A tleap script that builds the chain and sets N, CA, C and O, in Angstrom:
source leaprc.protein.ff14SB
mol = sequence {
  NMET PRO LEU LEU GLN LEU VAL LEU PHE ALA
  TYR ALA LEU SER PHE ASP ILE ARG ASN ILE
  ASN THR VAL VAL ILE ASN ARG ASP GLN SER
  PRO ILE SER ARG LYS PHE VAL SER ALA PHE
  THR ARG SER ASP TYR PHE THR ILE VAL ALA
  ASN LEU ASN LEU ASP SER ASP ILE ASP LYS
  ALA LEU ASP THR ASN LYS ALA ARG VAL ALA
  ILE SER ILE PRO PRO ASP PHE ALA ARG GLU
  LEU ASP LYS GLY GLY ARG PRO LYS VAL GLN
  ILE LEU ILE ASP GLY SER GLU PRO ASN THR
  ALA ILE VAL ALA ARG GLY TYR CTHR
}
set mol.1.N position { -25.986 -26.216 -2.234 }
set mol.1.CA position { -25.842 -24.852 -1.734 }
set mol.1.C position { -24.868 -24.768 -0.540 }
set mol.1.O position { -24.013 -23.882 -0.537 }
set mol.2.N position { -24.962 -25.657 0.480 }
set mol.2.CA position { -24.025 -25.584 1.600 }
set mol.2.C position { -22.597 -25.747 1.176 }
set mol.2.O position { -21.717 -25.126 1.772 }
set mol.3.N position { -22.316 -26.566 0.156 }
set mol.3.CA position { -20.942 -26.718 -0.316 }
set mol.3.C position { -20.421 -25.431 -0.890 }
set mol.3.O position { -19.283 -25.047 -0.619 }
set mol.4.N position { -21.229 -24.756 -1.679 }
set mol.4.CA position { -20.846 -23.462 -2.250 }
set mol.4.C position { -20.549 -22.441 -1.151 }
set mol.4.O position { -19.575 -21.692 -1.224 }
set mol.5.N position { -21.402 -22.429 -0.144 }
set mol.5.CA position { -21.180 -21.516 0.970 }
set mol.5.C position { -19.867 -21.823 1.710 }
set mol.5.O position { -19.157 -20.912 2.136 }
set mol.6.N position { -19.566 -23.091 1.851 }
set mol.6.CA position { -18.322 -23.504 2.502 }
set mol.6.C position { -17.110 -23.054 1.722 }
set mol.6.O position { -16.138 -22.570 2.302 }
set mol.7.N position { -17.160 -23.211 0.397 }
set mol.7.CA position { -16.044 -22.760 -0.456 }
set mol.7.C position { -15.885 -21.248 -0.360 }
set mol.7.O position { -14.765 -20.758 -0.213 }
set mol.8.N position { -16.954 -20.521 -0.437 }
set mol.8.CA position { -16.894 -19.051 -0.379 }
set mol.8.C position { -16.412 -18.605 1.010 }
set mol.8.O position { -15.648 -17.646 1.120 }
set mol.9.N position { -16.844 -19.280 2.042 }
set mol.9.CA position { -16.429 -18.936 3.377 }
set mol.9.C position { -14.900 -19.184 3.566 }
set mol.9.O position { -14.190 -18.391 4.185 }
set mol.10.N position { -14.456 -20.286 3.019 }
set mol.10.CA position { -12.994 -20.611 3.097 }
set mol.10.C position { -12.192 -19.575 2.354 }
set mol.10.O position { -11.121 -19.194 2.826 }
set mol.11.N position { -12.664 -19.090 1.191 }
set mol.11.CA position { -11.952 -18.082 0.456 }
set mol.11.C position { -11.921 -16.785 1.258 }
set mol.11.O position { -10.893 -16.108 1.287 }
set mol.12.N position { -13.016 -16.430 1.904 }
set mol.12.CA position { -13.096 -15.208 2.675 }
set mol.12.C position { -12.150 -15.208 3.853 }
set mol.12.O position { -11.716 -14.143 4.293 }
set mol.13.N position { -11.821 -16.364 4.371 }
set mol.13.CA position { -10.960 -16.465 5.520 }
set mol.13.C position { -9.467 -16.570 5.155 }
set mol.13.O position { -8.612 -16.634 6.038 }
set mol.14.N position { -9.173 -16.585 3.885 }
set mol.14.CA position { -7.807 -16.723 3.444 }
set mol.14.C position { -7.104 -15.348 3.621 }
set mol.14.O position { -7.305 -14.440 2.814 }
set mol.15.N position { -6.286 -15.212 4.677 }
set mol.15.CA position { -5.648 -13.942 4.971 }
set mol.15.C position { -4.191 -13.904 4.547 }
set mol.15.O position { -3.504 -12.921 4.826 }
set mol.16.N position { -3.707 -14.921 3.896 }
set mol.16.CA position { -2.301 -14.994 3.521 }
set mol.16.C position { -2.095 -14.418 2.133 }
set mol.16.O position { -1.966 -15.163 1.162 }
set mol.17.N position { -2.065 -13.113 2.034 }
set mol.17.CA position { -1.872 -12.438 0.766 }
set mol.17.C position { -0.505 -11.791 0.787 }
set mol.17.O position { -0.164 -11.062 1.719 }
set mol.18.N position { 0.265 -12.058 -0.232 }
set mol.18.CA position { 1.659 -11.521 -0.297 }
set mol.18.C position { 1.878 -10.845 -1.632 }
set mol.18.O position { 1.109 -11.025 -2.575 }
set mol.19.N position { 2.965 -10.049 -1.694 }
set mol.19.CA position { 3.362 -9.407 -2.946 }
set mol.19.C position { 2.236 -8.556 -3.533 }
set mol.19.O position { 1.895 -8.670 -4.710 }
set mol.20.N position { 1.679 -7.713 -2.695 }
set mol.20.CA position { 0.637 -6.791 -3.162 }
set mol.20.C position { 1.301 -5.670 -3.943 }
set mol.20.O position { 2.129 -4.941 -3.396 }
set mol.21.N position { 0.946 -5.520 -5.231 }
set mol.21.CA position { 1.554 -4.514 -6.055 }
set mol.21.C position { 1.283 -3.134 -5.488 }
set mol.21.O position { 0.138 -2.763 -5.231 }
set mol.22.N position { 2.365 -2.377 -5.296 }
set mol.22.CA position { 2.286 -1.079 -4.612 }
set mol.22.C position { 3.084 -0.025 -5.401 }
set mol.22.O position { 4.167 -0.299 -5.917 }
set mol.23.N position { 2.517 1.174 -5.475 }
set mol.23.CA position { 3.230 2.321 -6.070 }
set mol.23.C position { 3.492 3.348 -4.983 }
set mol.23.O position { 2.771 3.416 -3.987 }
set mol.24.N position { 4.528 4.144 -5.185 }
set mol.24.CA position { 4.974 5.124 -4.177 }
set mol.24.C position { 5.228 6.470 -4.794 }
set mol.24.O position { 5.841 6.573 -5.857 }
set mol.25.N position { 4.752 7.514 -4.124 }
set mol.25.CA position { 5.189 8.872 -4.399 }
set mol.25.C position { 5.924 9.343 -3.163 }
set mol.25.O position { 5.321 9.532 -2.107 }
set mol.26.N position { 7.237 9.535 -3.297 }
set mol.26.CA position { 8.042 9.999 -2.151 }
set mol.26.C position { 8.448 11.433 -2.437 }
set mol.26.O position { 9.456 11.679 -3.100 }
set mol.27.N position { 7.655 12.387 -1.934 }
set mol.27.CA position { 7.914 13.791 -2.167 }
set mol.27.C position { 9.021 14.365 -1.280 }
set mol.27.O position { 9.460 15.496 -1.486 }
set mol.28.N position { 9.463 13.598 -0.310 }
set mol.28.CA position { 10.491 14.078 0.625 }
set mol.28.C position { 11.890 13.690 0.108 }
set mol.28.O position { 12.793 14.526 0.121 }
set mol.29.N position { 12.080 12.477 -0.331 }
set mol.29.CA position { 13.378 11.969 -0.839 }
set mol.29.C position { 14.499 12.113 0.179 }
set mol.29.O position { 15.666 12.219 -0.199 }
set mol.30.N position { 14.171 12.119 1.434 }
set mol.30.CA position { 15.191 12.153 2.492 }
set mol.30.C position { 15.658 10.725 2.806 }
set mol.30.O position { 14.981 9.765 2.436 }
set mol.31.N position { 16.779 10.576 3.467 }
set mol.31.CA position { 17.207 9.222 3.863 }
set mol.31.C position { 16.172 8.502 4.684 }
set mol.31.O position { 15.998 7.293 4.529 }
set mol.32.N position { 15.471 9.216 5.565 }
set mol.32.CA position { 14.502 8.552 6.410 }
set mol.32.C position { 13.240 8.153 5.652 }
set mol.32.O position { 12.624 7.134 5.963 }
set mol.33.N position { 12.858 8.949 4.664 }
set mol.33.CA position { 11.694 8.584 3.854 }
set mol.33.C position { 12.013 7.381 2.977 }
set mol.33.O position { 11.171 6.507 2.770 }
set mol.34.N position { 13.267 7.347 2.455 }
set mol.34.CA position { 13.650 6.188 1.667 }
set mol.34.C position { 13.720 4.937 2.539 }
set mol.34.O position { 13.402 3.838 2.083 }
set mol.35.N position { 14.141 5.107 3.807 }
set mol.35.CA position { 14.157 3.973 4.713 }
set mol.35.C position { 12.730 3.473 5.013 }
set mol.35.O position { 12.493 2.272 5.138 }
set mol.36.N position { 11.796 4.420 5.125 }
set mol.36.CA position { 10.388 4.101 5.322 }
set mol.36.C position { 9.875 3.239 4.152 }
set mol.36.O position { 9.206 2.228 4.367 }
set mol.37.N position { 10.194 3.646 2.924 }
set mol.37.CA position { 9.766 2.891 1.759 }
set mol.37.C position { 10.434 1.508 1.732 }
set mol.37.O position { 9.800 0.512 1.386 }
set mol.38.N position { 11.695 1.463 2.095 }
set mol.38.CA position { 12.420 0.186 2.052 }
set mol.38.C position { 11.837 -0.813 3.070 }
set mol.38.O position { 11.966 -2.024 2.891 }
set mol.39.N position { 11.212 -0.318 4.112 }
set mol.39.CA position { 10.564 -1.208 5.088 }
set mol.39.C position { 9.425 -1.982 4.410 }
set mol.39.O position { 9.162 -3.141 4.731 }
set mol.40.N position { 8.774 -1.326 3.488 }
set mol.40.CA position { 7.695 -1.993 2.754 }
set mol.40.C position { 8.335 -2.998 1.747 }
set mol.40.O position { 7.827 -4.107 1.582 }
set mol.41.N position { 9.411 -2.618 1.099 }
set mol.41.CA position { 9.992 -3.516 0.129 }
set mol.41.C position { 10.623 -4.748 0.775 }
set mol.41.O position { 10.702 -5.803 0.146 }
set mol.42.N position { 11.058 -4.628 1.985 }
set mol.42.CA position { 11.667 -5.766 2.677 }
set mol.42.C position { 10.638 -6.773 3.130 }
set mol.42.O position { 10.990 -7.920 3.405 }
set mol.43.N position { 9.383 -6.388 3.219 }
set mol.43.CA position { 8.379 -7.335 3.667 }
set mol.43.C position { 7.937 -8.202 2.471 }
set mol.43.O position { 8.131 -7.830 1.313 }
set mol.44.N position { 7.367 -9.313 2.768 }
set mol.44.CA position { 6.831 -10.179 1.732 }
set mol.44.C position { 5.450 -9.745 1.277 }
set mol.44.O position { 4.894 -10.305 0.331 }
set mol.45.N position { 4.909 -8.768 1.938 }
set mol.45.CA position { 3.520 -8.382 1.677 }
set mol.45.C position { 3.388 -7.364 0.538 }
set mol.45.O position { 2.366 -7.351 -0.148 }
set mol.46.N position { 4.368 -6.537 0.328 }
set mol.46.CA position { 4.293 -5.487 -0.665 }
set mol.46.C position { 5.415 -5.579 -1.667 }
set mol.46.O position { 6.562 -5.847 -1.310 }
set mol.47.N position { 5.086 -5.358 -2.901 }
set mol.47.CA position { 6.089 -5.294 -3.997 }
set mol.47.C position { 5.920 -3.921 -4.658 }
set mol.47.O position { 4.866 -3.617 -5.217 }
set mol.48.N position { 6.950 -3.117 -4.586 }
set mol.48.CA position { 6.918 -1.791 -5.179 }
set mol.48.C position { 7.102 -1.982 -6.684 }
set mol.48.O position { 8.148 -2.437 -7.147 }
set mol.49.N position { 6.061 -1.623 -7.432 }
set mol.49.CA position { 6.074 -1.782 -8.886 }
set mol.49.C position { 6.421 -0.509 -9.607 }
set mol.49.O position { 6.759 -0.551 -10.790 }
set mol.50.N position { 6.350 0.653 -8.922 }
set mol.50.CA position { 6.678 1.930 -9.567 }
set mol.50.C position { 6.842 3.007 -8.513 }
set mol.50.O position { 6.176 3.014 -7.478 }
set mol.51.N position { 7.766 3.931 -8.821 }
set mol.51.CA position { 7.908 5.174 -8.053 }
set mol.51.C position { 7.355 6.263 -8.964 }
set mol.51.O position { 7.819 6.454 -10.088 }
set mol.52.N position { 6.366 6.961 -8.457 }
set mol.52.CA position { 5.608 7.926 -9.274 }
set mol.52.C position { 5.917 9.360 -8.860 }
set mol.52.O position { 6.516 9.607 -7.813 }
set mol.53.N position { 5.488 10.314 -9.719 }
set mol.53.CA position { 5.712 11.725 -9.465 }
set mol.53.C position { 4.439 12.508 -9.282 }
set mol.53.O position { 4.458 13.538 -8.608 }
set mol.54.N position { 3.347 12.075 -9.842 }
set mol.54.CA position { 2.095 12.857 -9.820 }
set mol.54.C position { 0.940 12.077 -9.178 }
set mol.54.O position { 0.875 10.850 -9.264 }
set mol.55.N position { 0.038 12.815 -8.538 }
set mol.55.CA position { -1.151 12.181 -7.948 }
set mol.55.C position { -1.976 11.486 -9.008 }
set mol.55.O position { -2.542 10.421 -8.759 }
set mol.56.N position { -2.050 12.078 -10.186 }
set mol.56.CA position { -2.842 11.470 -11.271 }
set mol.56.C position { -2.265 10.090 -11.654 }
set mol.56.O position { -3.003 9.213 -12.104 }
set mol.57.N position { -0.970 9.909 -11.476 }
set mol.57.CA position { -0.347 8.620 -11.736 }
set mol.57.C position { -0.824 7.565 -10.780 }
set mol.57.O position { -0.944 6.395 -11.143 }
set mol.58.N position { -1.103 7.974 -9.536 }
set mol.58.CA position { -1.660 7.039 -8.543 }
set mol.58.C position { -3.026 6.576 -9.024 }
set mol.58.O position { -3.315 5.380 -9.030 }
set mol.59.N position { -3.858 7.515 -9.425 }
set mol.59.CA position { -5.206 7.160 -9.887 }
set mol.59.C position { -5.115 6.179 -11.052 }
set mol.59.O position { -5.847 5.191 -11.099 }
set mol.60.N position { -4.219 6.458 -11.985 }
set mol.60.CA position { -4.081 5.607 -13.150 }
set mol.60.C position { -3.609 4.202 -12.743 }
set mol.60.O position { -4.121 3.202 -13.247 }
set mol.61.N position { -2.631 4.134 -11.832 }
set mol.61.CA position { -2.102 2.831 -11.393 }
set mol.61.C position { -3.217 2.000 -10.717 }
set mol.61.O position { -3.330 0.798 -10.960 }
set mol.62.N position { -4.022 2.641 -9.882 }
set mol.62.CA position { -5.093 1.915 -9.226 }
set mol.62.C position { -6.237 1.553 -10.193 }
set mol.62.O position { -6.814 0.470 -10.103 }
set mol.63.N position { -6.548 2.453 -11.096 }
set mol.63.CA position { -7.656 2.232 -12.047 }
set mol.63.C position { -7.309 1.126 -13.048 }
set mol.63.O position { -8.203 0.414 -13.506 }
set mol.64.N position { -6.030 0.972 -13.392 }
set mol.64.CA position { -5.629 -0.012 -14.400 }
set mol.64.C position { -5.145 -1.324 -13.775 }
set mol.64.O position { -4.620 -2.199 -14.464 }
set mol.65.N position { -5.330 -1.439 -12.472 }
set mol.65.CA position { -4.894 -2.630 -11.704 }
set mol.65.C position { -3.377 -2.852 -11.749 }
set mol.65.O position { -2.910 -3.969 -11.525 }
set mol.66.N position { -2.623 -1.821 -12.031 }
set mol.66.CA position { -1.187 -1.946 -11.953 }
set mol.66.C position { -0.771 -2.098 -10.478 }
set mol.66.O position { 0.216 -2.766 -10.169 }
set mol.67.N position { -1.528 -1.476 -9.588 }
set mol.67.CA position { -1.254 -1.539 -8.150 }
set mol.67.C position { -2.556 -1.684 -7.380 }
set mol.67.O position { -3.620 -1.261 -7.831 }
set mol.68.N position { -2.445 -2.285 -6.220 }
set mol.68.CA position { -3.576 -2.368 -5.277 }
set mol.68.C position { -3.412 -1.406 -4.130 }
set mol.68.O position { -4.383 -1.094 -3.440 }
set mol.69.N position { -2.194 -0.924 -3.910 }
set mol.69.CA position { -1.879 0.002 -2.810 }
set mol.69.C position { -1.033 1.117 -3.362 }
set mol.69.O position { -0.193 0.894 -4.234 }
set mol.70.N position { -1.248 2.337 -2.855 }
set mol.70.CA position { -0.408 3.490 -3.199 }
set mol.70.C position { 0.001 4.181 -1.896 }
set mol.70.O position { -0.808 4.352 -0.985 }
set mol.71.N position { 1.238 4.562 -1.833 }
set mol.71.CA position { 1.790 5.235 -0.643 }
set mol.71.C position { 2.263 6.626 -1.087 }
set mol.71.O position { 3.048 6.747 -2.027 }
set mol.72.N position { 1.778 7.681 -0.400 }
set mol.72.CA position { 2.169 9.045 -0.742 }
set mol.72.C position { 2.829 9.665 0.506 }
set mol.72.O position { 2.197 9.855 1.545 }
set mol.73.N position { 4.108 9.965 0.354 }
set mol.73.CA position { 4.901 10.519 1.443 }
set mol.73.C position { 5.046 12.024 1.229 }
set mol.73.O position { 5.523 12.447 0.176 }
set mol.74.N position { 4.642 12.845 2.213 }
set mol.74.CA position { 4.635 14.302 2.053 }
set mol.74.C position { 6.067 14.873 2.025 }
set mol.74.O position { 7.008 14.224 2.482 }
set mol.75.N position { 6.220 16.107 1.478 }
set mol.75.CA position { 7.530 16.715 1.384 }
set mol.75.C position { 8.199 17.043 2.726 }
set mol.75.O position { 9.420 17.188 2.791 }
set mol.76.N position { 7.413 17.159 3.781 }
set mol.76.CA position { 7.953 17.509 5.086 }
set mol.76.C position { 8.095 16.307 6.018 }
set mol.76.O position { 8.145 16.475 7.236 }
set mol.77.N position { 8.161 15.103 5.462 }
set mol.77.CA position { 8.201 13.879 6.259 }
set mol.77.C position { 9.359 13.882 7.261 }
set mol.77.O position { 9.136 13.710 8.459 }
set mol.78.N position { 10.581 14.075 6.788 }
set mol.78.CA position { 11.755 14.051 7.685 }
set mol.78.C position { 11.711 15.205 8.676 }
set mol.78.O position { 12.011 15.018 9.855 }
set mol.79.N position { 11.344 16.390 8.216 }
set mol.79.CA position { 11.339 17.569 9.091 }
set mol.79.C position { 10.320 17.356 10.210 }
set mol.79.O position { 10.591 17.705 11.359 }
set mol.80.N position { 9.193 16.808 9.907 }
set mol.80.CA position { 8.154 16.528 10.949 }
set mol.80.C position { 8.660 15.508 11.939 }
set mol.80.O position { 8.416 15.654 13.136 }
set mol.81.N position { 9.357 14.482 11.489 }
set mol.81.CA position { 9.930 13.497 12.406 }
set mol.81.C position { 11.008 14.124 13.284 }
set mol.81.O position { 11.082 13.846 14.481 }
set mol.82.N position { 11.839 14.966 12.686 }
set mol.82.CA position { 12.902 15.631 13.423 }
set mol.82.C position { 12.335 16.507 14.544 }
set mol.82.O position { 12.971 16.669 15.585 }
set mol.83.N position { 11.138 17.073 14.333 }
set mol.83.CA position { 10.512 17.907 15.366 }
set mol.83.C position { 9.807 17.069 16.441 }
set mol.83.O position { 9.247 17.612 17.394 }
set mol.84.N position { 9.841 15.759 16.279 }
set mol.84.CA position { 9.157 14.886 17.192 }
set mol.84.C position { 7.706 14.647 16.839 }
set mol.84.O position { 6.951 14.066 17.619 }
set mol.85.N position { 7.320 15.103 15.647 }
set mol.85.CA position { 5.945 14.930 15.233 }
set mol.85.C position { 5.677 13.577 14.609 }
set mol.85.O position { 6.547 12.706 14.582 }
set mol.86.N position { 4.492 13.415 14.119 }
set mol.86.CA position { 4.079 12.210 13.448 }
set mol.86.C position { 3.566 12.596 12.062 }
set mol.86.O position { 2.397 12.945 11.895 }
set mol.87.N position { 4.448 12.528 11.079 }
set mol.87.CA position { 4.029 12.949 9.730 }
set mol.87.C position { 2.889 12.059 9.190 }
set mol.87.O position { 2.820 10.861 9.461 }
set mol.88.N position { 2.029 12.686 8.439 }
set mol.88.CA position { 0.874 11.973 7.865 }
set mol.88.C position { 1.281 11.414 6.521 }
set mol.88.O position { 1.610 12.166 5.604 }
set mol.89.N position { 1.260 10.091 6.398 }
set mol.89.CA position { 1.533 9.436 5.149 }
set mol.89.C position { 0.170 8.906 4.620 }
set mol.89.O position { -0.595 8.265 5.340 }
set mol.90.N position { -0.083 9.199 3.362 }
set mol.90.CA position { -1.376 8.755 2.781 }
set mol.90.C position { -1.176 7.387 2.190 }
set mol.90.O position { -0.232 7.164 1.432 }
set mol.91.N position { -2.066 6.457 2.531 }
set mol.91.CA position { -2.059 5.133 1.934 }
set mol.91.C position { -3.425 4.888 1.317 }
set mol.91.O position { -4.447 4.900 2.003 }
set mol.92.N position { -3.422 4.671 0.035 }
set mol.92.CA position { -4.663 4.420 -0.735 }
set mol.92.C position { -4.723 2.942 -1.075 }
set mol.92.O position { -3.736 2.366 -1.532 }
set mol.93.N position { -5.876 2.328 -0.856 }
set mol.93.CA position { -6.040 0.903 -1.121 }
set mol.93.C position { -7.215 0.687 -2.040 }
set mol.93.O position { -8.326 1.155 -1.790 }
set mol.94.N position { -6.938 -0.052 -3.136 }
set mol.94.CA position { -7.981 -0.367 -4.105 }
set mol.94.C position { -8.937 -1.328 -3.461 }
set mol.94.O position { -8.534 -2.408 -3.027 }
set mol.95.N position { -10.194 -0.961 -3.388 }
set mol.95.CA position { -11.199 -1.798 -2.751 }
set mol.95.C position { -11.958 -2.706 -3.725 }
set mol.95.O position { -12.972 -3.292 -3.346 }
set mol.96.N position { -11.494 -2.833 -4.960 }
set mol.96.CA position { -12.254 -3.621 -5.917 }
set mol.96.C position { -12.160 -5.141 -5.602 }
set mol.96.O position { -13.002 -5.917 -6.054 }
set mol.97.N position { -11.145 -5.551 -4.836 }
set mol.97.CA position { -11.076 -6.925 -4.316 }
set mol.97.C position { -11.114 -6.794 -2.794 }
set mol.97.O position { -10.077 -6.599 -2.161 }
set mol.98.N position { -12.299 -6.900 -2.213 }
set mol.98.CA position { -12.456 -6.607 -0.781 }
set mol.98.C position { -11.547 -7.399 0.125 }
set mol.98.O position { -11.032 -6.858 1.102 }
set mol.99.N position { -11.337 -8.664 -0.171 }
set mol.99.CA position { -10.473 -9.474 0.691 }
set mol.99.C position { -9.070 -8.950 0.696 }
set mol.99.O position { -8.475 -8.791 1.762 }
set mol.100.N position { -8.511 -8.672 -0.486 }
set mol.100.CA position { -7.188 -8.105 -0.599 }
set mol.100.C position { -7.102 -6.750 0.097 }
set mol.100.O position { -6.129 -6.474 0.799 }
set mol.101.N position { -8.087 -5.925 -0.087 }
set mol.101.CA position { -8.108 -4.579 0.525 }
set mol.101.C position { -8.102 -4.651 2.039 }
set mol.101.O position { -7.376 -3.902 2.692 }
set mol.102.N position { -8.906 -5.548 2.609 }
set mol.102.CA position { -8.929 -5.671 4.072 }
set mol.102.C position { -7.602 -6.154 4.618 }
set mol.102.O position { -7.111 -5.637 5.622 }
set mol.103.N position { -7.027 -7.137 3.964 }
set mol.103.CA position { -5.768 -7.673 4.407 }
set mol.103.C position { -4.657 -6.621 4.225 }
set mol.103.O position { -3.821 -6.444 5.110 }
set mol.104.N position { -4.652 -5.932 3.085 }
set mol.104.CA position { -3.624 -4.891 2.848 }
set mol.104.C position { -3.721 -3.799 3.910 }
set mol.104.O position { -2.707 -3.288 4.386 }
set mol.105.N position { -4.933 -3.458 4.267 }
set mol.105.CA position { -5.134 -2.418 5.309 }
set mol.105.C position { -4.526 -2.882 6.622 }
set mol.105.O position { -3.950 -2.079 7.355 }
set mol.106.N position { -4.647 -4.150 6.923 }
set mol.106.CA position { -4.081 -4.682 8.156 }
set mol.106.C position { -2.562 -4.691 8.132 }
set mol.106.O position { -1.932 -4.566 9.183 }
set mol.107.N position { -1.963 -4.835 6.965 }
set mol.107.CA position { -0.513 -4.877 6.857 }
set mol.107.C position { 0.127 -3.472 6.964 }
set mol.107.O position { 1.290 -3.344 7.347 }
set mol.108.N position { -0.636 -2.437 6.625 }
set mol.108.CA position { -0.059 -1.067 6.597 }
set mol.108.C position { -0.025 -0.431 7.962 }
set mol.108.O position { 0.426 0.706 8.102 }
savepdb mol mol.pdb
quit
Protein backbone atom coordinates (compact mmCIF):
# COMPACT_ATOMS: atom_id res chain seq x y z
CA UNK A 1 0.00 0.00 0.00
CA UNK A 2 2.73 2.59 0.80
CA UNK A 3 4.33 1.99 -2.61
CA UNK A 4 1.02 2.70 -4.35
CA UNK A 5 0.60 5.87 -2.32
CA UNK A 6 4.12 6.96 -3.28
CA UNK A 7 3.42 6.42 -6.98
CA UNK A 8 0.12 8.31 -6.78
CA UNK A 9 1.73 11.13 -4.82
CA UNK A 10 4.53 11.44 -7.39
CA UNK A 11 1.96 11.64 -10.19
CA UNK A 12 0.03 14.32 -8.33
CA UNK A 13 3.17 16.44 -8.01
CA UNK A 14 4.00 16.31 -11.70
CA UNK A 15 3.41 19.91 -12.77
CA UNK A 16 5.22 19.81 -16.10
CA UNK A 17 2.30 19.66 -18.51
CA UNK A 18 2.79 21.05 -22.00
CA UNK A 19 0.86 21.29 -25.25
CA UNK A 20 -2.57 21.50 -23.65
CA UNK A 21 -5.09 21.33 -26.49
CA UNK A 22 -6.88 24.68 -26.62
CA UNK A 23 -9.72 26.13 -28.69
CA UNK A 24 -10.36 29.84 -29.22
CA UNK A 25 -13.34 32.03 -30.06
CA UNK A 26 -12.01 35.46 -31.00
CA UNK A 27 -15.08 37.67 -31.42
CA UNK A 28 -12.98 40.83 -31.69
CA UNK A 29 -10.57 39.88 -34.51
CA UNK A 30 -8.54 43.03 -33.87
CA UNK A 31 -4.74 43.07 -34.16
CA UNK A 32 -4.44 43.20 -30.37
CA UNK A 33 -6.80 40.26 -29.82
CA UNK A 34 -4.86 38.23 -32.38
CA UNK A 35 -1.65 39.17 -30.56
CA UNK A 36 -3.25 37.99 -27.31
CA UNK A 37 -4.03 34.61 -28.89
CA UNK A 38 -0.54 34.35 -30.37
CA UNK A 39 0.93 34.74 -26.88
CA UNK A 40 -0.73 31.44 -26.05
CA UNK A 41 0.50 29.78 -29.24
CA UNK A 42 4.08 30.89 -28.61
CA UNK A 43 4.17 29.17 -25.24
CA UNK A 44 4.95 25.49 -24.90
CA UNK A 45 1.96 25.09 -22.63
CA UNK A 46 -0.92 25.58 -25.07
CA UNK A 47 -1.56 24.24 -28.56
CA UNK A 48 -4.41 25.91 -30.43
CA UNK A 49 -6.27 23.06 -32.10
CA UNK A 50 -9.19 25.08 -33.49
CA UNK A 51 -10.60 28.57 -33.93
CA UNK A 52 -14.33 28.38 -33.30
CA UNK A 53 -17.35 30.56 -34.01
CA UNK A 54 -20.07 29.38 -31.61
CA UNK A 55 -20.31 28.82 -27.87
CA UNK A 56 -21.84 25.42 -28.55
CA UNK A 57 -18.62 24.50 -30.38
CA UNK A 58 -16.71 25.13 -27.14
CA UNK A 59 -18.99 22.73 -25.28
CA UNK A 60 -18.53 20.11 -27.98
CA UNK A 61 -14.72 20.50 -28.01
CA UNK A 62 -14.52 20.10 -24.23
CA UNK A 63 -17.07 17.27 -24.08
CA UNK A 64 -15.31 15.24 -26.79
CA UNK A 65 -11.83 15.82 -25.33
CA UNK A 66 -10.73 17.71 -28.43
CA UNK A 67 -9.58 20.45 -26.04
CA UNK A 68 -8.85 20.85 -22.36
CA UNK A 69 -8.96 24.67 -22.43
CA UNK A 70 -11.19 27.14 -24.27
CA UNK A 71 -10.54 30.88 -24.59
CA UNK A 72 -13.40 33.24 -25.46
CA UNK A 73 -12.45 36.81 -26.39
CA UNK A 74 -15.31 39.36 -26.32
CA UNK A 75 -16.13 41.61 -29.30
CA UNK A 76 -15.10 44.76 -27.41
CA UNK A 77 -11.65 43.48 -26.36
CA UNK A 78 -9.57 46.11 -28.22
CA UNK A 79 -11.99 48.95 -27.49
CA UNK A 80 -11.90 48.18 -23.77
CA UNK A 81 -8.09 48.14 -23.79
CA UNK A 82 -7.99 51.43 -25.71
CA UNK A 83 -10.13 53.02 -22.98
CA UNK A 84 -7.64 51.84 -20.38
CA UNK A 85 -9.96 49.12 -19.15
CA UNK A 86 -9.38 45.48 -18.47
CA UNK A 87 -11.46 43.40 -20.87
CA UNK A 88 -12.89 40.20 -19.49
CA UNK A 89 -11.66 37.12 -21.34
CA UNK A 90 -13.43 33.88 -20.51
CA UNK A 91 -11.21 30.85 -20.00
CA UNK A 92 -12.91 27.49 -19.58
CA UNK A 93 -10.93 24.53 -18.29
CA UNK A 94 -12.02 20.91 -18.52
CA UNK A 95 -11.84 19.52 -14.99
CA UNK A 96 -12.12 15.84 -15.93
CA UNK A 97 -8.36 15.48 -15.37
CA UNK A 98 -7.85 17.43 -12.14
CA UNK A 99 -4.06 17.57 -12.34
CA UNK A 100 -4.13 19.00 -15.87
CA UNK A 101 -6.90 21.42 -14.93
CA UNK A 102 -5.02 22.78 -11.93
CA UNK A 103 -1.81 23.23 -13.90
CA UNK A 104 -3.65 24.79 -16.87
CA UNK A 105 -5.32 27.25 -14.52
CA UNK A 106 -1.92 28.27 -13.24
CA UNK A 107 -0.63 28.85 -16.78
CA UNK A 108 -3.51 31.14 -17.79
